[in-house]
Biopython code that builds the backbone (N, CA, C, O; Angstrom):
import numpy as np
from Bio.PDB.StructureBuilder import StructureBuilder

atoms = [
    (1, "UNK", "N", (0.547, -0.784, 0.248)),
    (1, "UNK", "CA", (-0.378, -0.012, -0.056)),
    (1, "UNK", "C", (0.881, 0.942, -0.142)),
    (1, "UNK", "O", (1.983, 0.644, 0.317)),
    (2, "UNK", "N", (0.600, 2.037, -0.737)),
    (2, "UNK", "CA", (1.415, 3.510, -1.063)),
    (2, "UNK", "C", (1.211, 4.469, 0.266)),
    (2, "UNK", "O", (0.131, 4.833, 0.730)),
    (3, "UNK", "N", (2.113, 4.683, 0.602)),
    (3, "UNK", "CA", (1.868, 5.576, 1.907)),
    (3, "UNK", "C", (1.281, 6.935, 1.414)),
    (3, "UNK", "O", (1.679, 7.494, 0.393)),
    (4, "UNK", "N", (0.296, 7.420, 2.233)),
    (4, "UNK", "CA", (-0.355, 9.022, 2.042)),
    (4, "UNK", "C", (0.492, 9.822, 2.442)),
    (4, "UNK", "O", (1.382, 9.559, 3.249)),
    (5, "UNK", "N", (0.200, 11.373, 1.663)),
    (5, "UNK", "CA", (1.108, 12.315, 2.005)),
    (5, "UNK", "C", (0.043, 12.873, 3.052)),
    (5, "UNK", "O", (-1.141, 12.541, 3.109)),
    (6, "UNK", "N", (0.622, 13.675, 3.767)),
    (6, "UNK", "CA", (-0.250, 14.380, 4.688)),
    (6, "UNK", "C", (-1.428, 14.927, 4.667)),
    (6, "UNK", "O", (-2.241, 14.820, 5.584)),
    (7, "UNK", "N", (-1.674, 15.785, 3.233)),
    (7, "UNK", "CA", (-2.867, 16.508, 2.957)),
    (7, "UNK", "C", (-3.910, 14.883, 2.072)),
    (7, "UNK", "O", (-5.141, 14.884, 2.084)),
    (8, "UNK", "N", (-3.347, 14.070, 1.618)),
    (8, "UNK", "CA", (-4.195, 13.046, 1.679)),
    (8, "UNK", "C", (-4.726, 12.322, 2.673)),
    (8, "UNK", "O", (-5.779, 11.706, 2.507)),
    (9, "UNK", "N", (-4.021, 12.312, 3.882)),
    (9, "UNK", "CA", (-4.498, 11.729, 5.307)),
    (9, "UNK", "C", (-5.613, 12.453, 6.228)),
    (9, "UNK", "O", (-6.471, 12.110, 7.041)),
    (10, "UNK", "N", (-5.121, 13.649, 5.649)),
    (10, "UNK", "CA", (-6.412, 14.556, 6.430)),
    (10, "UNK", "C", (-7.552, 14.461, 5.717)),
    (10, "UNK", "O", (-8.646, 14.322, 6.264)),
    (11, "UNK", "N", (-7.368, 14.536, 4.275)),
    (11, "UNK", "CA", (-8.354, 14.682, 3.071)),
    (11, "UNK", "C", (-9.374, 13.309, 3.605)),
    (11, "UNK", "O", (-10.596, 13.456, 3.639)),
    (12, "UNK", "N", (-8.788, 12.123, 3.966)),
    (12, "UNK", "CA", (-9.357, 10.934, 3.783)),
    (12, "UNK", "C", (-10.361, 10.813, 5.099)),
    (12, "UNK", "O", (-11.498, 10.349, 5.011)),
    (13, "UNK", "N", (-9.635, 11.413, 6.618)),
    (13, "UNK", "CA", (-10.090, 11.615, 7.557)),
    (13, "UNK", "C", (-11.497, 12.880, 7.502)),
    (13, "UNK", "O", (-12.616, 13.017, 7.997)),
    (14, "UNK", "N", (-10.844, 13.400, 6.842)),
    (14, "UNK", "CA", (-12.906, 14.268, 6.456)),
    (14, "UNK", "C", (-13.540, 13.542, 6.476)),
    (14, "UNK", "O", (-14.326, 13.278, 7.386)),
    (15, "UNK", "N", (-13.380, 12.941, 5.378)),
    (15, "UNK", "CA", (-14.269, 12.208, 4.221)),
    (15, "UNK", "C", (-14.970, 10.793, 5.436)),
    (15, "UNK", "O", (-16.143, 10.430, 5.516)),
    (16, "UNK", "N", (-14.017, 10.373, 6.066)),
    (16, "UNK", "CA", (-14.456, 9.343, 6.891)),
    (16, "UNK", "C", (-15.300, 9.860, 8.210)),
    (16, "UNK", "O", (-16.029, 9.125, 8.876)),
    (17, "UNK", "N", (-15.057, 11.328, 8.480)),
    (17, "UNK", "CA", (-15.764, 11.741, 9.722)),
    (17, "UNK", "C", (-17.134, 11.973, 8.975)),
    (17, "UNK", "O", (-18.186, 11.892, 9.611)),
    (18, "UNK", "N", (-17.125, 12.254, 7.663)),
    (18, "UNK", "CA", (-18.557, 12.815, 7.114)),
    (18, "UNK", "C", (-19.494, 11.387, 6.896)),
    (18, "UNK", "O", (-20.719, 11.264, 6.925)),
    (19, "UNK", "N", (-18.419, 10.356, 6.665)),
    (19, "UNK", "CA", (-19.074, 9.086, 6.698)),
    (19, "UNK", "C", (-19.815, 8.588, 8.093)),
    (19, "UNK", "O", (-20.984, 8.206, 8.132)),
    (20, "UNK", "N", (-19.089, 8.648, 9.019)),
    (20, "UNK", "CA", (-19.501, 8.377, 10.282)),
    (20, "UNK", "C", (-20.705, 9.085, 10.845)),
    (20, "UNK", "O", (-21.686, 8.535, 11.345)),
    (21, "UNK", "N", (-20.502, 10.377, 10.699)),
    (21, "UNK", "CA", (-21.521, 11.518, 11.080)),
    (21, "UNK", "C", (-22.890, 11.465, 10.728)),
    (21, "UNK", "O", (-23.901, 11.937, 11.249)),
    (22, "UNK", "N", (-22.615, 10.560, 9.397)),
    (22, "UNK", "CA", (-24.195, 10.346, 8.705)),
    (22, "UNK", "C", (-25.394, 10.121, 8.962)),
    (22, "UNK", "O", (-25.522, 9.474, 7.923)),
    (23, "UNK", "N", (-26.264, 10.076, 9.350)),
    (23, "UNK", "CA", (-27.309, 9.705, 10.177)),
    (23, "UNK", "C", (-27.945, 8.490, 9.239)),
    (23, "UNK", "O", (-28.414, 7.509, 9.817)),
    (24, "UNK", "N", (-27.957, 8.547, 8.084)),
    (24, "UNK", "CA", (-28.443, 7.325, 7.072)),
    (24, "UNK", "C", (-27.382, 6.157, 7.623)),
    (24, "UNK", "O", (-27.756, 5.231, 8.342)),
    (25, "UNK", "N", (-26.355, 6.292, 7.293)),
    (25, "UNK", "CA", (-24.966, 5.288, 7.619)),
    (25, "UNK", "C", (-25.289, 4.604, 8.882)),
    (25, "UNK", "O", (-25.608, 3.419, 8.977)),
    (26, "UNK", "N", (-25.145, 5.735, 10.161)),
    (26, "UNK", "CA", (-25.219, 5.110, 11.359)),
    (26, "UNK", "C", (-26.567, 4.200, 11.500)),
    (26, "UNK", "O", (-26.688, 3.249, 12.272)),
    (27, "UNK", "N", (-27.417, 4.619, 10.721)),
    (27, "UNK", "CA", (-29.035, 3.517, 10.870)),
    (27, "UNK", "C", (-28.601, 2.618, 10.187)),
    (27, "UNK", "O", (-28.670, 1.530, 10.759)),
    (28, "UNK", "N", (-28.200, 2.592, 9.250)),
    (28, "UNK", "CA", (-27.856, 1.183, 8.353)),
    (28, "UNK", "C", (-26.712, 0.524, 9.165)),
    (28, "UNK", "O", (-27.082, -0.635, 9.349)),
    (29, "UNK", "N", (-25.556, 0.702, 9.712)),
    (29, "UNK", "CA", (-24.818, -0.115, 10.291)),
    (29, "UNK", "C", (-25.693, -0.617, 11.492)),
    (29, "UNK", "O", (-25.478, -1.810, 11.709)),
    (30, "UNK", "N", (-26.773, 0.037, 12.476)),
    (30, "UNK", "CA", (-27.088, -0.396, 13.643)),
    (30, "UNK", "C", (-28.176, -1.278, 13.067)),
    (30, "UNK", "O", (-28.488, -2.337, 13.610)),
    (31, "UNK", "N", (-28.893, -0.716, 11.685)),
    (31, "UNK", "CA", (-30.182, -1.864, 11.516)),
    (31, "UNK", "C", (-29.215, -3.414, 11.121)),
    (31, "UNK", "O", (-29.533, -4.464, 11.681)),
    (32, "UNK", "N", (-28.326, -3.381, 10.354)),
    (32, "UNK", "CA", (-27.451, -4.516, 9.806)),
    (32, "UNK", "C", (-26.973, -5.427, 11.263)),
    (32, "UNK", "O", (-27.093, -6.648, 11.360)),
    (33, "UNK", "N", (-26.417, -4.521, 12.329)),
    (33, "UNK", "CA", (-25.876, -5.176, 13.491)),
    (33, "UNK", "C", (-27.002, -5.985, 13.998)),
    (33, "UNK", "O", (-26.914, -7.195, 14.210)),
    (34, "UNK", "N", (-28.329, -5.098, 14.230)),
    (34, "UNK", "CA", (-29.594, -5.435, 15.089)),
    (34, "UNK", "C", (-30.184, -6.916, 14.309)),
    (34, "UNK", "O", (-30.507, -7.938, 14.913)),
    (35, "UNK", "N", (-30.220, -6.713, 12.835)),
    (35, "UNK", "CA", (-30.527, -8.097, 11.930)),
    (35, "UNK", "C", (-29.672, -9.096, 12.389)),
    (35, "UNK", "O", (-30.195, -10.175, 12.668)),
    (36, "UNK", "N", (-28.151, -8.937, 12.565)),
    (36, "UNK", "CA", (-27.396, -9.921, 12.697)),
    (36, "UNK", "C", (-27.604, -10.668, 13.674)),
    (36, "UNK", "O", (-27.657, -11.894, 13.576)),
    (37, "UNK", "N", (-27.796, -9.814, 15.094)),
    (37, "UNK", "CA", (-27.814, -9.990, 16.579)),
    (37, "UNK", "C", (-29.559, -11.495, 16.519)),
    (37, "UNK", "O", (-29.695, -12.669, 16.863)),
    (38, "UNK", "N", (-30.568, -10.288, 15.799)),
    (38, "UNK", "CA", (-31.434, -11.275, 15.926)),
    (38, "UNK", "C", (-31.623, -12.753, 15.442)),
    (38, "UNK", "O", (-32.374, -13.641, 15.847)),
    (39, "UNK", "N", (-30.545, -12.713, 14.283)),
    (39, "UNK", "CA", (-30.278, -14.362, 13.689)),
    (39, "UNK", "C", (-29.589, -14.964, 14.450)),
    (39, "UNK", "O", (-29.869, -16.158, 14.552)),
    (40, "UNK", "N", (-28.595, -14.517, 15.173)),
    (40, "UNK", "CA", (-28.254, -15.663, 16.232)),
    (40, "UNK", "C", (-28.779, -15.632, 17.101)),
    (40, "UNK", "O", (-28.116, -16.218, 17.957)),
    (41, "UNK", "N", (-30.047, -15.123, 17.648)),
    (41, "UNK", "CA", (-30.948, -15.233, 18.801)),
    (41, "UNK", "C", (-31.556, -16.257, 18.025)),
    (41, "UNK", "O", (-31.454, -17.309, 18.656)),
    (42, "UNK", "N", (-32.244, -16.458, 16.756)),
    (42, "UNK", "CA", (-33.079, -17.188, 16.417)),
    (42, "UNK", "C", (-32.843, -18.679, 15.661)),
    (42, "UNK", "O", (-33.595, -19.583, 15.296)),
    (43, "UNK", "N", (-31.237, -18.419, 15.624)),
    (43, "UNK", "CA", (-30.462, -19.352, 15.183)),
    (43, "UNK", "C", (-30.386, -21.055, 16.548)),
    (43, "UNK", "O", (-30.165, -20.890, 17.747)),
    (44, "UNK", "N", (-30.607, -22.349, 15.962)),
    (44, "UNK", "CA", (-30.456, -23.020, 16.900)),
    (44, "UNK", "C", (-29.107, -23.318, 17.554)),
    (44, "UNK", "O", (-28.013, -23.068, 17.050)),
    (45, "UNK", "N", (-29.345, -23.928, 18.834)),
    (45, "UNK", "CA", (-28.208, -24.064, 19.421)),
    (45, "UNK", "C", (-27.158, -24.707, 18.763)),
    (45, "UNK", "O", (-25.983, -24.348, 18.845)),
    (46, "UNK", "N", (-27.630, -25.798, 18.011)),
    (46, "UNK", "CA", (-26.393, -26.801, 17.515)),
    (46, "UNK", "C", (-26.132, -26.265, 16.615)),
    (46, "UNK", "O", (-25.236, -26.858, 16.015)),
    (47, "UNK", "N", (-26.496, -25.250, 16.066)),
    (47, "UNK", "CA", (-26.136, -24.146, 14.305)),
    (47, "UNK", "C", (-25.024, -23.512, 14.416)),
    (47, "UNK", "O", (-24.870, -22.304, 14.238)),
    (48, "UNK", "N", (-23.825, -24.664, 14.853)),
    (48, "UNK", "CA", (-22.401, -23.657, 15.229)),
    (48, "UNK", "C", (-21.879, -23.143, 14.074)),
    (48, "UNK", "O", (-20.965, -22.327, 14.189)),
    (49, "UNK", "N", (-22.343, -23.508, 12.775)),
    (49, "UNK", "CA", (-21.835, -22.766, 11.551)),
    (49, "UNK", "C", (-22.435, -21.418, 11.260)),
    (49, "UNK", "O", (-21.690, -20.556, 10.793)),
    (50, "UNK", "N", (-23.749, -21.130, 11.494)),
    (50, "UNK", "CA", (-24.330, -20.056, 11.422)),
    (50, "UNK", "C", (-23.885, -19.407, 12.348)),
    (50, "UNK", "O", (-23.245, -18.413, 12.003)),
    (51, "UNK", "N", (-23.986, -19.603, 13.501)),
    (51, "UNK", "CA", (-23.790, -18.490, 14.658)),
    (51, "UNK", "C", (-22.489, -18.211, 14.315)),
    (51, "UNK", "O", (-22.256, -17.017, 14.503)),
    (52, "UNK", "N", (-21.281, -18.992, 13.770)),
    (52, "UNK", "CA", (-19.754, -18.670, 13.252)),
    (52, "UNK", "C", (-19.719, -17.396, 12.511)),
    (52, "UNK", "O", (-19.223, -16.336, 12.890)),
    (53, "UNK", "N", (-20.309, -17.650, 11.415)),
    (53, "UNK", "CA", (-20.867, -16.951, 10.144)),
    (53, "UNK", "C", (-21.323, -15.390, 10.443)),
    (53, "UNK", "O", (-20.823, -14.322, 10.091)),
    (54, "UNK", "N", (-22.499, -15.714, 11.251)),
    (54, "UNK", "CA", (-23.286, -14.046, 12.002)),
    (54, "UNK", "C", (-21.773, -13.912, 13.019)),
    (54, "UNK", "O", (-21.118, -13.033, 12.460)),
    (55, "UNK", "N", (-21.282, -14.226, 13.784)),
    (55, "UNK", "CA", (-20.039, -13.862, 14.306)),
    (55, "UNK", "C", (-19.185, -12.946, 13.434)),
    (55, "UNK", "O", (-18.968, -11.737, 13.513)),
    (56, "UNK", "N", (-18.870, -13.648, 12.790)),
    (56, "UNK", "CA", (-17.473, -12.946, 11.893)),
    (56, "UNK", "C", (-18.175, -11.973, 10.953)),
    (56, "UNK", "O", (-17.515, -11.149, 10.321)),
    (57, "UNK", "N", (-19.649, -12.061, 10.837)),
    (57, "UNK", "CA", (-20.256, -11.194, 10.040)),
    (57, "UNK", "C", (-20.329, -9.444, 10.861)),
    (57, "UNK", "O", (-20.301, -8.323, 10.354)),
    (58, "UNK", "N", (-20.420, -9.865, 12.171)),
    (58, "UNK", "CA", (-20.285, -8.932, 12.833)),
    (58, "UNK", "C", (-18.879, -8.276, 13.276)),
    (58, "UNK", "O", (-18.662, -7.084, 13.060)),
    (59, "UNK", "N", (-18.557, -8.562, 13.491)),
    (59, "UNK", "CA", (-16.810, -8.446, 13.416)),
    (59, "UNK", "C", (-16.478, -7.560, 12.358)),
    (59, "UNK", "O", (-16.054, -6.421, 12.549)),
    (60, "UNK", "N", (-16.687, -8.129, 11.120)),
    (60, "UNK", "CA", (-16.301, -7.273, 10.458)),
    (60, "UNK", "C", (-16.870, -5.968, 10.100)),
    (60, "UNK", "O", (-16.185, -5.148, 9.489)),
    (61, "UNK", "N", (-17.858, -5.771, 10.380)),
    (61, "UNK", "CA", (-18.959, -4.683, 10.630)),
    (61, "UNK", "C", (-18.432, -3.966, 11.461)),
    (61, "UNK", "O", (-18.314, -2.756, 11.266)),
    (62, "UNK", "N", (-17.958, -4.633, 12.681)),
    (62, "UNK", "CA", (-17.200, -3.388, 13.549)),
    (62, "UNK", "C", (-15.814, -2.830, 12.975)),
    (62, "UNK", "O", (-15.598, -1.641, 13.209)),
    (63, "UNK", "N", (-15.056, -3.386, 12.410)),
    (63, "UNK", "CA", (-13.446, -3.445, 11.789)),
    (63, "UNK", "C", (-13.961, -2.192, 10.713)),
    (63, "UNK", "O", (-13.428, -1.083, 10.687)),
    (64, "UNK", "N", (-15.219, -2.649, 9.752)),
    (64, "UNK", "CA", (-15.256, -0.971, 9.340)),
    (64, "UNK", "C", (-15.718, 0.259, 9.907)),
    (64, "UNK", "O", (-15.397, 1.329, 9.390)),
    (65, "UNK", "N", (-16.321, 0.210, 10.755)),
    (65, "UNK", "CA", (-16.109, 1.391, 11.606)),
    (65, "UNK", "C", (-14.872, 1.743, 12.084)),
    (65, "UNK", "O", (-14.249, 2.798, 11.969)),
    (66, "UNK", "N", (-14.507, 0.346, 12.831)),
    (66, "UNK", "CA", (-13.195, 1.078, 13.364)),
    (66, "UNK", "C", (-12.096, 1.700, 12.613)),
    (66, "UNK", "O", (-11.318, 2.585, 12.971)),
    (67, "UNK", "N", (-12.197, 0.976, 11.347)),
    (67, "UNK", "CA", (-11.236, 1.800, 10.448)),
    (67, "UNK", "C", (-11.435, 2.994, 10.150)),
    (67, "UNK", "O", (-10.409, 3.674, 10.142)),
    (68, "UNK", "N", (-12.837, 3.772, 9.776)),
    (68, "UNK", "CA", (-13.007, 4.981, 9.225)),
    (68, "UNK", "C", (-12.755, 5.840, 10.525)),
    (68, "UNK", "O", (-12.438, 7.000, 10.260)),
    (69, "UNK", "N", (-12.851, 5.406, 12.446)),
    (69, "UNK", "CA", (-12.690, 5.958, 13.197)),
    (69, "UNK", "C", (-11.073, 6.344, 13.382)),
    (69, "UNK", "O", (-10.530, 7.332, 13.877)),
    (70, "UNK", "N", (-10.580, 5.211, 12.809)),
    (70, "UNK", "CA", (-8.424, 5.346, 12.985)),
    (70, "UNK", "C", (-8.020, 6.506, 11.855)),
    (70, "UNK", "O", (-7.042, 7.253, 11.899)),
    (71, "UNK", "N", (-9.430, 6.418, 10.456)),
    (71, "UNK", "CA", (-8.767, 7.298, 9.565)),
    (71, "UNK", "C", (-8.951, 8.985, 9.838)),
    (71, "UNK", "O", (-8.491, 9.990, 9.297)),
    (72, "UNK", "N", (-9.910, 8.715, 11.016)),
    (72, "UNK", "CA", (-10.501, 10.379, 11.692)),
    (72, "UNK", "C", (-9.286, 10.505, 12.726)),
    (72, "UNK", "O", (-8.481, 11.429, 12.614)),
    (73, "UNK", "N", (-9.189, 9.619, 13.657)),
    (73, "UNK", "CA", (-7.943, 10.081, 14.413)),
    (73, "UNK", "C", (-6.854, 9.974, 13.654)),
    (73, "UNK", "O", (-6.229, 10.964, 14.034)),
    (74, "UNK", "N", (-6.280, 9.529, 12.952)),
    (74, "UNK", "CA", (-4.824, 9.632, 11.986)),
    (74, "UNK", "C", (-4.914, 10.866, 11.549)),
    (74, "UNK", "O", (-3.837, 11.434, 11.729)),
    (75, "UNK", "N", (-6.019, 11.824, 10.857)),
    (75, "UNK", "CA", (-5.877, 12.773, 10.052)),
    (75, "UNK", "C", (-6.252, 14.473, 11.361)),
    (75, "UNK", "O", (-6.247, 15.664, 11.049)),
    (76, "UNK", "N", (-6.503, 13.875, 12.651)),
    (76, "UNK", "CA", (-6.132, 14.745, 13.532)),
    (76, "UNK", "C", (-4.791, 14.745, 13.910)),
    (76, "UNK", "O", (-4.124, 15.780, 13.934)),
    (77, "UNK", "N", (-4.365, 13.669, 14.199)),
    (77, "UNK", "CA", (-2.794, 13.534, 14.283)),
    (77, "UNK", "C", (-1.992, 14.275, 13.282)),
    (77, "UNK", "O", (-1.017, 14.920, 13.669)),
    (78, "UNK", "N", (-2.290, 14.242, 12.130)),
    (78, "UNK", "CA", (-1.469, 14.686, 11.062)),
    (78, "UNK", "C", (-1.777, 16.491, 10.964)),
    (78, "UNK", "O", (-0.867, 17.303, 10.803)),
    (79, "UNK", "N", (-3.438, 16.910, 11.117)),
    (79, "UNK", "CA", (-3.272, 18.177, 11.406)),
    (79, "UNK", "C", (-2.486, 18.793, 12.770)),
    (79, "UNK", "O", (-1.900, 19.874, 12.825)),
    (80, "UNK", "N", (-2.609, 17.986, 13.655)),
    (80, "UNK", "CA", (-1.826, 18.710, 14.570)),
    (80, "UNK", "C", (-0.233, 19.038, 14.830)),
    (80, "UNK", "O", (0.338, 19.905, 15.492)),
    (81, "UNK", "N", (0.341, 17.664, 13.794)),
    (81, "UNK", "CA", (1.857, 17.744, 13.603)),
    (81, "UNK", "C", (1.857, 18.998, 12.519)),
    (81, "UNK", "O", (2.794, 19.781, 12.362)),
    (82, "UNK", "N", (0.936, 19.008, 11.999)),
    (82, "UNK", "CA", (1.053, 20.368, 10.731)),
    (82, "UNK", "C", (1.152, 21.311, 11.551)),
    (82, "UNK", "O", (2.164, 21.975, 11.331)),
    (83, "UNK", "N", (0.390, 21.767, 12.633)),
    (83, "UNK", "CA", (0.069, 22.758, 13.339)),
    (83, "UNK", "C", (1.423, 22.913, 14.162)),
    (83, "UNK", "O", (1.312, 23.320, 15.318)),
    (84, "UNK", "N", (2.613, 22.642, 13.699)),
    (84, "UNK", "CA", (3.590, 22.948, 14.842)),
    (84, "UNK", "C", (4.395, 23.616, 13.957)),
    (84, "UNK", "O", (5.442, 24.135, 14.345)),
]
sb = StructureBuilder()
sb.init_structure("model")
sb.init_model(0)
sb.init_chain("A")
sb.init_seg("    ")
for serial, (resi, resn, name, xyz) in enumerate(atoms, 1):
    if name == "N":
        sb.init_residue(resn, " ", resi, " ")
    sb.init_atom(name, np.array(xyz, "f"), 0.0, 1.0, " ", f" {name:<3s}", serial, name[0])
structure = sb.get_structure()
């Protein structure tokens, strides 16, 4: 992966922040998460494959949000560095 310039990092942080702050996306994340939890609750206790698949899906959803949050943080750090 190619390293980003300072400005690219800041721009990416701005776009990631807009995504995270978007109420429609927030509702989508929560809706998908809730649907997965409901599926886990409805899954037969012996259906470990489905439980595992849903648990992995929840982890992926969490990872996407965490990556966006990390990009926002990286942009804040970069802005702070540039201010010195």
